[in-house]
C-alpha positions as CSV (number, residue, x, y, z in Angstrom):
1,M,68.8,97.1,154.3
2,S,71.4,99.5,152.5
3,G,71.2,101.5,149.3
4,A,73.8,99.2,147.4
5,T,73.2,98.5,143.9
6,G,74.8,95.8,141.8
7,P,74.9,92.2,140.9
8,G,73.9,90.0,143.9
9,T,72.0,92.8,145.8
10,G,68.7,92.8,143.5
11,R,69.1,96.5,142.8
12,E,71.0,96.2,139.7
13,E,71.4,99.5,138.1
14,K,70.3,100.2,134.6
15,E,73.1,100.9,131.5
16,E,71.2,103.5,129.4
17,R,72.4,102.9,126.3
18,P,72.4,105.4,123.2
19,V,69.3,105.3,121.0
20,R,68.2,107.9,118.0
21,V,65.6,110.0,118.8
22,A,63.1,111.1,116.1
23,I,60.2,113.3,116.2
24,D,57.6,112.2,113.5
25,T,56.4,115.7,112.3
26,D,53.6,114.1,110.5
27,V,51.9,113.1,113.8
28,C,53.0,115.2,117.0
29,I,49.9,117.5,118.1
30,G,52.2,120.2,120.0
31,A,50.9,118.6,123.2
32,G,54.3,119.3,124.7
33,Q,54.8,116.4,126.8
34,C,57.9,115.4,125.8
35,A,59.7,119.2,125.9
36,L,58.2,119.1,129.6
37,L,59.8,115.6,130.2
38,A,62.8,116.0,128.9
39,P,63.8,119.6,128.2
40,D,67.6,118.7,127.5
41,V,66.8,116.8,124.5
42,F,63.3,118.0,123.4
43,T,61.8,121.8,122.9
44,Q,58.7,123.3,120.8
45,D,58.6,125.1,117.7
46,D,57.8,129.0,117.0
47,D,54.1,126.8,116.4
48,G,54.5,124.7,118.9
49,F,55.4,121.1,117.9
50,G,58.3,119.1,119.3
51,T,61.2,118.7,118.0
52,V,65.0,117.8,118.8
53,L,67.0,120.1,119.9
54,P,70.2,120.4,117.7
55,G,73.0,117.7,118.2
56,R,70.8,115.8,120.9
57,E,69.3,113.1,118.1
58,D,71.2,110.8,120.3
59,G,69.0,111.0,123.8
60,G,72.0,113.4,125.4
61,G,72.4,110.9,127.7
62,G,69.0,111.6,129.4
63,T,67.2,109.0,131.1
64,L,64.2,110.8,130.9
65,V,64.0,110.4,126.8
66,R,61.9,107.1,127.1
67,E,59.3,108.3,129.2
68,A,58.8,111.2,126.9
69,A,58.7,109.2,124.6
70,R,55.8,106.8,126.4
71,A,54.5,110.3,127.2
72,C,53.4,111.2,123.4
73,P,49.8,110.9,123.4
74,V,50.2,110.2,119.2
75,R,53.4,108.2,119.8
76,A,55.8,111.3,117.6
77,V,58.6,110.4,119.7
78,T,60.4,107.7,118.3
79,L,63.3,105.9,119.2
80,G,65.7,104.1,117.8
81,A,68.5,102.2,117.3
82,P,72.0,104.5,116.7
83,A,73.0,105.3,113.2
84,G,76.1,102.6,112.7
85,P,79.7,103.8,112.2
């Protein structure tokens, strides 16, 4: 079996859609899973709480942003539709 992907192969590549990433600072407990899984989008502030890196509110095209949101133990990371024009 080849490593081909695409229509008809049963292995279609998922196209990453842009998202709007946010962290609810009232909910965040500083577990750090977001920064661990997607360090190109998230970091932790001086108090250890998660924050979205400046300019990365669109998720930066990172494939691990969705996984980081799922890994948050208190669901403080939210993904939404990108802001319209």
